[in-house]
N, C-alpha and C positions, 0 to 999 in steps of 0.2 A: 514729399521729401523723406528721404530714407535717412534715418536718424542710426548712429553707429550705437549699437547696445549697449557699449561701455561707457557712455555718456549717459544713457538714461537713468534717471532717479526716479526709484520707487518710493511712494507716500502710502501713508492711510487716507483713503478719501473718506473714511467717516471721522476724521479727525474734528473736533469741534470747533477749531479756528478757521475751517476751509468754507468760503462762500457756499450755499447752496448750489450755485452754476457748477462747480468746480465737484462736489459730492456727486452730483446726477451726470454728468456729461464726461468726467474722468478725462482731462486731457491728459497727453503725455509732458511729463516734465524731463529736462536733459541741460546737461552742461555745453556752452556754447563759448569756447574762450574763457573769459572771464567771468561770464554771464550765465546766469538759470532762466533758460525759455520755457515757456508753457505754450502747448500746440493742441488745439482741434482741428483737423482736417489735413488734407494734404500738403499744403505749404501754408508759410507765414502770410502768403499774399493774398492768398483765397480763402484761407482758415480763421479761425479766432486765436490770435496769438498776443502774447505778452513776455516781457523779460526784466530782469532785474538781478542786483549783485545779491540778493539773496533768495530762498525760497519764497518767504514771505511776500517779497515784492514783486517777484514774478507771477505770483498768483493774482497778486492784488492788480498788477497789469492787465492780467490776462481776463480777470473779471471785469475790469472796466470797458476793455474790447467787446467782450461777450456784451453787455449791458448796448455798447453803441452798436452792435449787429442786431439784436432785438428789436431797437428802436428804428432801425432803418425800415423806409418802405419799400416792398417787394414789388419787382417789377414784372 
């Protein structure tokens, strides 16, 4: 997925309120319409993805998807 450079949101990945998964893997954050999205991987379908109306909501949603992926059995 090609994200428009103007849509990317830069954050401090060392911020105290970030979950450890976001600090370690540094997903990209970007604006998509009225939403803020958070992505690790090539695209939302195959990667780890979350969205929300705020930065905090997007990262929280992404972290929940990260945890789901982490607990999925590998084939």
